[in-house]
C-alpha positions in Angstrom: 0.0 -0.3 0.1 1.1 3.5 -0.9 1.1 6.3 1.7 -1.7 8.7 1.2 0.7 11.5 0.0 2.3 9.1 -2.5 -1.3 8.0 -3.9 -2.3 12.0 -3.9 0.8 12.5 -6.2 0.1 9.7 -8.2 -3.5 10.7 -8.9 -2.3 14.2 -9.7 1.1 13.4 -11.7 -0.4 10.3 -13.9 -4.5 11.2 -13.7 -5.0 7.4 -14.1 -8.9 6.5 -13.6 -11.4 4.2 -14.3 -15.1 6.1 -14.2 -18.2 4.0 -13.1 -21.8 5.7 -13.5 -24.9 4.2 -12.5 -26.6 4.8 -16.2 -29.6 2.8 -14.2 -31.2 5.6 -12.2 -32.5 8.3 -14.7 -30.4 10.9 -13.7 -27.7 8.9 -14.1 -28.5 8.0 -17.4 -28.9 11.7 -18.1 -26.1 13.2 -17.0 -23.2 10.4 -17.7 -22.3 11.7 -21.6 -21.6 15.5 -19.5 -20.0 13.9 -16.5 -17.7 11.8 -19.2 -17.1 15.0 -20.9 -16.2 16.8 -17.9 -14.1 13.6 -16.0 -11.7 14.1 -19.9 -11.7 17.7 -19.4 -10.6 17.8 -15.8 -7.5 15.6 -17.7 -7.9 12.2 -16.2 -6.6 9.1 -18.6 -9.6 7.0 -18.5 -8.3 3.0 -18.5 -12.1 2.5 -19.2 -15.7 3.8 -19.0 -18.4 1.7 -17.5 -22.2 3.3 -18.0 -23.9 0.2 -15.6 -27.6 -0.1 -17.0 -28.1 -3.3 -15.3 -28.0 -3.0 -11.0 -26.9 -7.0 -11.4 -23.6 -6.0 -13.5 -22.7 -3.7 -11.0 -19.9 -6.2 -8.9 -19.0 -7.5 -12.1 -18.6 -3.8 -13.4 -16.4 -2.9 -9.9 -14.1 -5.8 -10.4 -13.6 -5.2 -14.3 -12.9 -1.5 -13.2 -10.3 -2.5 -10.7 -8.5 -4.9 -12.4 -7.6 -2.3 -15.1 -5.0 -0.8 -12.1 -6.7 2.6 -11.7 -5.2 5.2 -8.8 -8.6 6.2 -8.2 -12.2 5.0 -9.3 -14.5 7.8 -10.3 -18.0 6.4 -9.0 -21.0 8.2 -10.6 -24.4 7.5 -8.4 -26.7 7.7 -5.3 -25.7 6.3 -1.9 -26.3 2.5 -3.2 -23.8 2.6 -6.2 -21.2 4.1 -4.1 -21.6 2.4 -0.7 -21.1 -1.0 -3.4 -18.1 0.9 -4.5 -16.6 1.5 -1.3 -17.4 -2.6 0.1 -15.5 -3.3 -3.1 -12.4 -0.9 -2.6 -12.3 -1.7 1.6 -8.5 -2.2 2.1 -7.1 -1.4 -1.3 -4.8 0.7 -3.3 -7.4 2.4 -4.8 -8.8 6.0 -4.2 -12.8 5.7 -4.3 -13.6 9.3 -6.3 -17.3 10.8 -5.5 -19.5 11.9 -7.9 -22.8 12.5 -6.1 -25.3 12.0 -8.4 -28.4 10.6 -6.3 -31.1 12.1 -4.2 -29.6 12.2 -0.6 -26.4 11.7 -1.1 -25.5 10.9 2.3 -21.9 9.7 2.1 -20.7 12.4 0.3 -22.5 15.0 2.4 -20.6 13.3 5.6 -17.3 13.5 3.4 -18.1 17.2 2.4 -18.3 16.1 -1.1 -19.8 19.2 -3.1 -23.2 17.9 -4.8 -22.3 20.3 -7.9 -21.1 18.2 -10.3 -17.8 20.6 -11.3 -16.7 21.0 -8.1 -17.2 17.8 -6.9 -14.5 17.0 -10.4 -12.7 19.9 -8.7 -11.9 17.6 -5.3 -10.9 14.8 -7.8 -8.5 17.3 -9.3 -7.0 19.8 -6.7 -8.3 17.5 -3.4 -6.4 14.8 -1.4 -6.4 10.8 -0.5 -7.6 10.4 3.5 -8.9 7.3 4.7 -12.3 6.8 6.6 -13.8 3.9 8.4 -16.3 1.5 7.2 -18.9 -0.1 9.0 -19.4 -3.9 9.5 -22.4 -5.4 9.4 -21.7 -8.9 10.8 -18.5 -9.1 7.9 -20.1 -7.0 5.2 -18.7 -3.7 5.1 -21.0 -0.6 4.9 -20.7 3.2 3.6 -23.8 4.5 5.5 -25.8 2.7 8.2 -27.6 -0.3 8.8 -31.6 -0.5 9.4 -33.5 -2.8 11.3 -37.5 -3.2 11.4 -39.8 -0.7 9.0 -37.0 0.3 6.5 -35.7 -3.3 5.7 -39.5 -4.7 5.0 -39.8 -1.0 2.6 -37.1 -1.7 0.6 -37.6 -5.4 0.3 -40.9 -5.0 -0.5 -41.1 -1.5 -2.4 -43.1 -3.0 -6.1 -40.3 -2.4 -9.0 -42.8 -0.8 -11.3 -44.0 1.9 -8.6 -40.0 2.0 -8.3 -39.9 2.5 -11.9 -42.5 4.9 -12.6 -42.2 7.4 -9.1 -38.0 6.6 -8.3 -37.5 6.8 -5.0 -41.1 8.2 -3.9 -42.3 4.2 -3.9 -40.5 4.3 -0.2 -42.8 6.5 1.5 -45.4 5.4 -0.2 -44.7 1.6 0.7 -44.2 2.9 4.2 -47.5 4.0 4.7 -49.0 1.0 3.3 -47.2 -0.9 5.7 -47.3 1.3 8.8 -50.8 0.3 9.6 -49.7 -3.2 10.2 -46.1 -3.2 11.1 -45.9 -4.6 14.5 -43.1 -3.1 17.0 -40.0 -5.0 17.8 -38.1 -5.2 21.2 -34.6 -4.6 20.6 -31.5 -5.5 22.7 -28.5 -3.7 21.9 -25.4 -5.0 23.8 -22.3 -2.4 24.0 -19.4 -1.2 26.4 -20.8 -4.2 28.4 -24.0 -2.2 29.1 -27.5 -3.9 27.2 -30.4 -1.0 26.2 -33.4 -2.2 25.6 -36.1 -0.3 22.6 -39.3 -1.0 21.9 -39.7 0.2 18.6 -40.6 0.1 14.8 -37.3 1.1 13.9 -33.5 1.3 14.9 -30.7 2.5 12.8 -26.7 2.2 13.3 -24.7 4.8 11.7 -21.4 5.1 10.5 -21.5 8.2 9.3 -22.9 11.8 9.5 -25.8 11.8 7.4 -29.3 10.0 6.8 -31.9 10.5 4.3 -30.1 13.5 3.3 -30.0 15.6 6.7 -27.5 15.4 9.4 -27.8 13.0 12.6 -26.5 14.4 14.9 -23.7 17.8 15.0 -20.7 15.7 16.1 -21.2 12.4 13.8 -18.9 11.7 11.0 -16.8 8.8 9.0 -13.8 9.1 10.6 -14.5 8.7 14.1 -14.1 5.4 15.0 -18.1 5.2 16.2 -21.0 3.8 15.5 -24.4 6.0 16.5 -27.2 3.5 17.1 -30.7 5.2 17.7 -34.3 4.2 17.9 -36.5 6.2 16.2 -40.1 6.7 18.2 -41.0 3.9 20.2 -44.4 1.1 19.7 -46.6 3.7 18.7 -46.8 4.6 15.0 -47.6 8.1 15.6 -44.5 8.8 17.3 -42.7 7.0 14.8 -43.6 9.5 12.1 -43.2 12.6 14.3 -39.9 11.3 15.3 -38.8 10.5 11.9 -39.8 14.6 10.7 -38.3 15.6 14.2 -34.7 13.8 13.3 -34.7 15.6 10.0 -35.0 19.1 10.7 -33.2 19.1 14.5 -29.8 16.6 13.8 -28.1 19.4 13.2 -28.5 20.8 17.0 -27.8 17.5 18.7 -25.0 15.3 19.8 -23.9 11.4 19.7 -23.9 12.3 23.5 -27.5 12.7 23.8 -30.6 10.4 24.4 -31.7 8.4 22.6 -28.3 8.3 20.8 -25.9 5.4 21.8 -22.1 6.2 20.1 -19.7 3.1 20.5 -18.0 1.1 18.4 -18.9 -2.8 18.6 -22.7 -3.5 18.9 -24.6 -7.0 19.3 -27.8 -6.3 18.6 -31.0 -9.1 19.1 -34.8 -8.4 18.4 -37.9 -10.5 20.4 -37.7 -12.5 17.2 -36.0 -12.4 13.8 -36.6 -8.8 12.2 -35.5 -8.2 8.7 -32.3 -5.9 8.3 -30.8 -3.7 5.4 -27.4 -2.6 4.8 -26.8 1.1 2.7 -30.7 0.4 1.8 -30.1 -3.3 0.6 -31.7 -6.4 2.7 -29.2 -8.2 4.3 -30.7 -11.0 6.2 -32.0 -10.7 10.0 -31.4 -10.6 13.2 -29.3 -11.1 15.7 -26.3 -9.3 14.2 -23.0 -8.2 15.2 -21.9 -4.5 14.1 -18.8 -3.3 14.1 -15.8 -0.9 12.7 -13.1 -1.5 10.2 -11.2 1.5 11.4 -9.5 3.8 8.1 -11.0 0.8 5.6 -11.4 3.2 2.5 -9.1 5.8 0.9 -11.3 8.4 -0.4 -10.5 11.9 -2.7 -11.7 14.5 0.1 -10.8 18.3 0.0 -7.5 19.9 1.0 -9.0 20.9 4.1 -11.0 17.5 5.1 -10.3 16.0 8.3 -7.8 13.0 8.3 -7.7 11.2 11.6 
């Protein structure tokens, strides 16, 4: 593995890159020609181009991209695409370059990557390589979060035809349909030698600083060696909706040292029955689950003033 300054210097000097864009999404498909033009105009020597139109081909495309030997893998897409790239690049001597083309762009926001296309390309040419943490759901790395309960059921049951027609609006529509019959769960979170119990419809364990495009707390980020676990509301469905809105509105005013947040580096999570989980928006089995951290597991291009612990 090269040092971070060595990899930064290599990216600036040779500009050896591969471009991968989620062209399955409407925005990615529309912007792909412009993304390609701007990346080439920035002086990158593109060893390969991967406009991924079939999500089933994302994994094989990531493997093909890294086999070409780039110094930086430039990925354009939303949190799902970027999360998959982060998992693939964990512990590799290749930097992830982010072009946020999604709706919420949680990982990019956590890293301070601008959402403007020209500005994010500017990070690739004038930024530096830093290391950030990844979470571990069992053995699976993740960039943003693990969702336990209702969110996992929403991602698993949102009708594909509805998602194709209305995009991400399919998820709140599915949530409203599920809410009337969703059964709360009793969750036990074991961490730092203590047990914490919650009765709720939804619990998250976050690695980064943003969720649904909003800050989780003012002091959570992707390089702090901490996971932040928190329930959303309790057994009452109305309070679930109210707490969801409150989290979105007041995250920037709260600290992960306050209730109901639990900040730690390892969690054992159990529920009163097997409950589905989702990892960065993808269904990934059922509880119980160990959730840990892989410190400094991923190299990313970030701004020159980005904090790198």
